[in-house]
N, C-alpha and C positions, 0 to 999 in steps of 0.2 A: 534130842533133836531130831531123831529120825521121826518120830510120832508127830511133832511139830510139822516137818516138812511134808509129811503125808496128808495131815489135816490142811495145810494150805493147798495143797496139789487138788485134794478133795473139794474143796472149797471153791476153786477156780473152775472145775469142771461143773459144778452145781450153777456158779454163776454164768457159765457160758450156755448151758443148758436153759438156764431162764430168760438169759436176754433171747435166745432162739425162740421160746415159746412165749415170753411175755416182753416182749421188745419196748423199751421206753423212747418217746420222742426226741429225747436229749442226749443220747447215746450213739445214734448211728453216725458212723464215719461218713456215710454217704450223704447226710444232711448239708455238708457243706458245698456242695457242688454236685448237681444233678448229673454231670456228665463224666468228670473226674474228681479225684479228691487230692488235688494239688494244693499248694500253700496260698492259691488265691481265698478269698473269702474268710480268711482270719485261721484257715486250718494249717499247723504245722505237724513236722514228723521228726522226731529224734530217735536217733540210733544209741543204744547203751549195751551195756554187759559185754565187753570184746571178749571174745574168745580166743582167736589167734590172728595172726598176720600170715597171708599166703602171697609168697613171692612166685615170680614166674617159672622159677625153677628151685629146685631143692626137696628136702624132706619136709612132710608135713603130717598132722595128726588128722586132716581129713581123710574119709575114706576116699580110696584110689581112684574109683570111678567119678567120684565128685569132683576131685582135685583135677583130674584130666578133663574133665567138662569145662570147668571153669577158666582153665588155662588155654583152651582151645577156642574161646570166645574173643574174637579180634578187636570187639568194642571195648574190652575191659583193660583198664591202664593198671599194670601191677606196680608196688606191691598193694594190697587190698587188705584192710581190717575187717574180718567177718565179726558181726555181732549178733547177740542172741535175742535181742529185743527192740521192738519199734514202738514208740509212746506218741500216740496222737493226741493233739490238744487243738481246741477250737477258742479263738480270742483270749489265749492264755490261760483256759480251763481245761485240765485234763480229761479226756473221754475214754481211752483204752488203751490197752497195750496187747500187741502181739507178739509170742515167743516162740523161739526155735532154739531149742536147748538139748544136747545131747546126754545132758545129765543134770536136769535142774534140780536145785537144792540137793544133789547127791541121791536123788530118788529114782532117777531114771530119765528116760528120752522125752522131751516134750516139744511136738511141732504142731503149732495150730494149723488149722483149716480155716480158709477165708474164700470169698467170691471173687474174682477179678472180672473187671468190666471192660468191653472193648466196644466198636461199633463196626457194624459191617457196612458193605459195599451199598447198602440202601440207607444208610446212617441209622439203622437200628441197633439199640443196645443188646448186646449177647453176652451171657454170663458163664464162667467156667470155675468148678472148684479147683482149688489150688492149695496143697499142703507147703508150709514154709519150712525150709531147712536153714536158713540163714539169711542175714542182710549185710549190705555193705555200702560205701560210698563209692561212686564211679564217675569221674569227671563232672563234678556237681550234682549228679543225680544220686536218689536213694533208691536202691534196688533190693531185690530178694532173688534167691534162686530156689527152686524147688520142683516139685511134681504138680502137672496139671490134667484134669479131666478133659478128655477130647471129644467124648461120643456119649450120648446119653442112651441107655438101653431101655428096650421096650418093657423089660421085666420091672417095673415099678410098682410101688403101692400108693395109698393115698396120700402118705405123709413121707415117704422117703423115695428120692430119686437114685436109680442105681447107674453109675458112670463107669466107664472104663478110662483108665489112666493111660497117658502117653509112655512110652518105653524110656524116652531121654529126659533129662533134666530141662528146666526152662527158666530163663531169668525174666522178671518182671518189674516195671517200675512201680514203687509204692504208691504212687497217685492212681494206679488202677484198681487198687483194692477196695471192693465196695463194702464188704462187712465181714467179719468172722462168723462161720455156721458150725452147726453140730455135724459133724460128720463121723462115721466109723468105717475103718479098713476092714475089707472082708479078708480073713485069713485063708490060705490055701487049704487047711484042713477042713474048712466048709464045704468044699466041693467034693462030689462023689468019688472023683479019682484021686483025690487030694493033690492033685497039681494045679488047677487053675489057670487063669491067664497069666502070662509072664510078666506082665507090666502091673497086674494088679487091678481091681477095682473097689470102690467106694460107695457107701450109702450116705447120701447127704438130706439133711432134714430140709423139706421145702419151707419156703418163706411164709411166716404166719400171716402177716399183712397182706401180701400180694396174692398169694395162691390159696390159703385156706378158706377164704371166704366163698370161692368157687368150688370148694371141696365138699362142705358142710351145708 
């Protein structure tokens, strides 16, 4: 079973890399709506694979800092059921899944990276990388919690953007998720002093359709 689980995990990584490098026109979450990925225009989001139920007080298997963060969010109505998977479908046809599991098929943690989209004061779309740590329903909304990149650094390469991560967790609506991305967290051991920034950094593959034509 362990060998099978590893193969499934490796195939998922290969599929994600393939989707990033060779995206198909029929699998993009953002195809349904150019501004948000809501249930309008035939897109639906289903949460599955329950992990645990978080109460407003009491013991929990969540990491302490994450449990404290969620319980301090005034907009969340407890209890909430935390799920490990969000499935996106369009007009009843499955598109893709986003996963956030502490022990996917007993092989280890699996926390997908995505890009979330917002509009700034000039009504321009802005995009930020976001690592998903879990999903939940909250007062009719489907939401996720995780960590977001807040600043793109100048030390980028042709194919990768180097982002600094926020020090705090952040809750986002699943409708703001634009697309999964291929991203690599930078371990502190890669820094000369072995310490690195406290919040961490991540390398994000640039969009093949929007950015690669201007590079090559």
